[in-house]
N, C-alpha and C positions, 0 to 999 in steps of 0.2 A: 473893786470892779470884778465881775465874774464873766467868764467866757461862755457864750451860748452859740448854738448852731442854727442858722436859718434853714429853711427847706431847700434853698438853692446851694446848700453846703458852705455858705460864707460863715466864717466865725467872727463874731463881734463881741465887744466888751460892753456890759451894761452896768449901771450903778445900782447895786442891789438895795441901797437905802431908799431908792425911789419906787421900788416894787410895792404895789398895793395888794395884788392878789395873783396867784398862779392857779390855773384850772386846766383840767384835761377834758376835752369836749368832743371826741377823743383826742384831737391834737392839743398840744400844750399851748395855752395862751397866757402871756404875761401881761397883766394890766398895771400901768404905772399911775402914780398919783396925779399926773397931769391929764389923764384921760386917754392917753395913747395906749395902743395894744400892739403886741408883737407875737407872731406865731413862730414857734421854734420846734426843733426836733427833740430836744432834751425832754426827759420826763419830769414830772413834778418832783419826784424824789431826787433826781439828779440835781435839779436846781436847788432844792433844799440843802443837799449835801454841799454843793459849791458855796452857798451862802455861809453855811456853818464853818467850812474850811477857811473862807476869806476872813470872817470875823475872828476866828482863832488865830490866824496869821497876824492880824492887826494887834490883837491883845498880846500875843507873845512878843511882838516887836516893841510894844510899849513897856512890857516887863523888862526886856533886855536894855532898853534905854535908861531905865531907872536904877539899874544895878551899878 
């Protein structure tokens, strides 16, 4: 799960595995594979970085379990 910020400043967690597309129009719109869309303050690059960090954390935890 990654944390994003809505335009009313509420922070929410979303499942990054369900993201189909992120676009800036100029606001950032996250489209999910179920057809829902979410408008957020985070930039496309910030979301990309959060997903990479989340996946890295999962991978590192898996490596630590297997040691």
